[in-house]
N, C-alpha and C positions, 0 to 999 in steps of 0.2 A: 480082355481087360489088361492082360500082361503086355500085349502088343501096344495098346494105347499108352500105358505107362511108360513103355520104352521110348516111344516116339516123343512123348512130352519131355522126358528126361533129356533126350538127345537135343531137342529144340532149345530147351533151357540152356544147355551147355553151349550151343552154338551162339545164342544171343549173348551169353556171358563172355564170349571171347573178347579179349582186349585188342584194341586197335594198336598195332605197333607204332613206335615213334622212331623217326630218323633225326638224329642230332648232328648238326654240322659244327665243326670247330676248326680253328686254324692250327695246323700242325706245328709242333715246337721247332721243326726244322724249316718252316716256311721262310723264304728269303726276307731279309730285313729291308726296310725302306732304303732306296738307292736311286741314283740318277743313271739313266740309260743313255748311251751315246747315240748319235745320229746313225741310222741304218742298222741298229742292233738287231741281231737275228738269233732265234732259238734261245731266248733268255728265260731262265726260271723266274716266274713272277709270283707264284703262290703254291702252297701245299695245303690241301684241305682234307680233313678226315671226316668220314661219315660213319656214325655208330648206330646200330639198331638195338632197340630194347622193346620188350613186350611182344616179341615175335620177329619172324624173318621179314626182311624188306626186299622187294623185287624191283629192279630198275632196268630200263633200257635206253635211258637218255638223260643228259644233264644240260640245262640251259646255262651258257656262259654269259656273263654280264660284267658291267663296270659300275662304279658308284657315282658316275657322272653321266649326264645326258649325252647320248651319241658317243660315248667313250670308246665303243668298239671300233669306231671309224679310225682310231689311231693305229690299228693293227692290220697288217696284211693277212696274217694267219695266227690262230691260237690253237695249240695242240694240247690234247688231254691224255694223260698217261695214268694207268693203273699201276701204282708202285708195288702193291701187294703181289702182283703176278709178274714181277721182273721188269717193271717199267714198260708194260705193253701199251702201245699206242691204241687208244680207243677211237679217236676221231679228230677231225679238224674243223675249226670255224674259219671262214663261213662254209656251209654246205649248200648244195644246189636245190634244197627243198623250199617249201613256203615258210619254213622256220629256220633261217640261216644261223640263228644263234643256238640251235639245239644240236648238240653233239650226240648222235645216236650210236648205239652199239648193241651187241647181242645181249639178251637178257642175262642179268647177273643177280646173284643173291648175296645180301649182307645178312649173315646169320644172327639170330638173337644173341645179344651180348658181344658181338664181334664188330670190328671196324675195317674199313677200307680207306686207304689214303690215296689221293689223286694229286698228280703234279700238273701244273699249268705252265706251259711255255709259250712265248709270244715273239713275233717279229714285227718291227715297227714300219709304218708307212713313212714316206719322205716328209709328210706334213705333220707327223705326230707332235703334239704339244700339250703342256699342262701337267697336272698331277692326277694320276689315275690309279685306282685299285681294281684289280681283276678278281673275279670269283664266280660264284654260282647264284642264280636267282630262282631255280626251281628244277623239277625233274619230270621225266615221263615214265610211265609204268606199263608193263606188258599185260597187266590185268586191271580190272576195275577196282581192285583192293588197293587203296592208297594209304600211306602212313600219315600220322600227324608229324608236322615238321617243327623243329626247333633250331634256332640260329640261322634261319634263312630269311633274307639273302645274307650271304657271307662273302667277304672280300679279303684279299691278301693285304700286305702292307703297301704303303704309297710308293709308286714308281713315278719319278720325275722325268718327264719326257723332254727331248732335246729342243723342240721348237720354242719360239718366243711367244708367250701369251700376252696379248695386249689387254691391259686392264683399263677400260675406259672410265672417264670421270662422268658421272651422270650429269646431263644437262638439265638445269632447273626447268620445270614445265608446270603448267597449270593442270591440276587434276580435276577433271570435270565431275560434277555431282552426278552420281549414278542415276541413270534414267531407267524407267521400267523395262524389264527384259522384253526383247523383241523375238525371242526364240519361239519356234513353233509349238503349238499345243495340240493335243489329240483332237479336240473338236475341229480345229482348222484343217486337220488331215482327213476328216470324215469319220472319226471315231465316235461311236455311240455307246457300245458296251462290249466286254469280252465275249459275252454269250452270243452276240451277233456275229462274232468271228469264229465261233466254235471253240473258244478257249476259256480257261479258268485262271484265276490268279495263281501264280507260282509255276505255270507251264513254261517249259523251255522250248524255244522255237528256232528253226533255221530254214533257209530257202535252199532246196537242193539244186545242184547243177547251175549255180549262179556265180556272178563275180563277187558276191558277198557270202562266203561260207560261214560267217560268224554265227555263234550261238548266243541267244539272248534269253532272259527271263522276264516275264511280264507281270504288271500289277493291275489292280482293278481300275486305276485312273486312266489307263491307256498309255502308260509309259513302259518302256523296256530298257533293260540295262545289258551291256555287253560283258561277256566273259572274255577277257583280253587274250587268253591263250589256254591251251589244253591243261596246263598245270593248275591254273586257277579253277577251271571247271572241275578238275579232279578233287578240289577241296570240299566239294558239296556232293558227297556220295549218296546222300539221302534223296537226291533228285533222280537217281536211277541211271546216271551215265548217258552215253550217247544213244542207247537203245530206247530211252524214254523221250528223246527230243522229237517234238511234233514238227513235221514238215509242212510249211505253209507257202503260199504264193508271195511273190515280191510285193504285190499290192497290199496284202495283209501286213507284211513286215513294215511297209512304209506308212501305213495308217497309224501304227504304234510309234510314238515319239521316243527317241533315244535320250536317256538321262545319264549324266555322269556324276550324280550326287550320291555319296555313300556314307553310311554310319555303321560303326562297329557295334552291332546289337548284342553280340556275345558278351561283351563287357559292359553293356548298357552305357557306352560313352555318348554323351549328348552332342559331341562335336560332329558337325557335318563336313565332309571333305569333297572337294571336286577333283576328278581325275583328269590329268593331262596325258593324252596318249602320245608317246614319244617315238614309237616305232610300231612295226607290225604286231609285235607281241610284248611290248614294254610300255610302262606308264609310271607316272609320279602322282602321289596324292598331295593336295594342298588343302590345309584347313581353311574353310570359309569363315574367317574371323569377323563376324558381323552379328548384330543382335537379331533375334527372331523377328521383331517388328520391322527392322530395316530390310531383312531378307524378304519378308512378305510384301513390303512396299516396292522393292526392286522387281520382284517376280511373284505375283499372287499364287502361282502354282508351285512355289518352291517346295513346300512340305509334301505335296503329292509326288514329287520327283525323287524323294530320298529312298534309296534301297538299302536294306540291311545286308551287311557282309559279316563274315566271321573273322576270328583273330588270325587264322592262317592266311587268309587273303590280305587282311590289313597289314600284317607283318611282311608280306611278300613285297609290297610296294616300297620304293624309296620315297622319302618325304621331302617336299620342296617348300619354298617360302610361302607364307600365308597369303591367301586372297583376302582383300578388304571389302570385296563386293561380290554378290552373286553373279554379276555380269562379267566377271573375269573368268568364270568357269567355261572352258572351251566346249564348243559343240562337236560331237563326234559324227563323222560321216566317212563313207568309203567312196 
């Protein structure tokens, strides 16, 4: 009986452990907004501090990003330094992996109540143009334990690049009345039920040794949604991580239709957003600003396609201009 009581007490303590939080803030010595000359090299563009609370946080990589679509293409290189350890160079963008925007480094610990400050330096391409802010969009972790994130994504102040940005004047055009969606549906792909595929709602799946290593989650209607990158997948620890991903055939994957419609169910936000994939591991959310009746007319399967996401994922995405029709939501394919 004493042993049973001990085990119960230990289990209760473990369950009560608080998930640590990692808070990102712009350092007070972050470079102010400025114009960069043509060919600028090794310019300081941002200083970002990461603070742990509620427990230690373990990191082994940081995703660098910009606040504009394809903004990273303005830079030949971006360097990341750990100021706390004497301006130690941690890594460089781009790298030669499948995630060129991930600056990987040896596992580091940000202790509970402590901070680390990172310096971002950049060199411009010859075609760099526009106004860009550089910062972090997410992290990678050496363990399955992932912190809650606050202040992510985060960017430095505006850097005005030397190239000329041509602002076009929109040409008046006739906006066609939305027609019913012609996007594929599960029955058209041969879907009958998840049970027939050996799956259950909420299963995560991937095809091993294929040209599509992505991880998806499935719903009862025969739709699947993409986890855009490992950082986003890490926001859903209750799914069990990579160890619980079911390996399926490409045929099974293709029977399940990919959806890019999301809703933040953690806050019970009624708005539905469409995701625009802008790169291998990046995307933008657009509010589908239309009535439920119109959405159903445009696509009778609309509500079957909507997947719940949590606040961490919702806040990870940059937000783009509204979509006025379901038919503007891009189809995802590899």
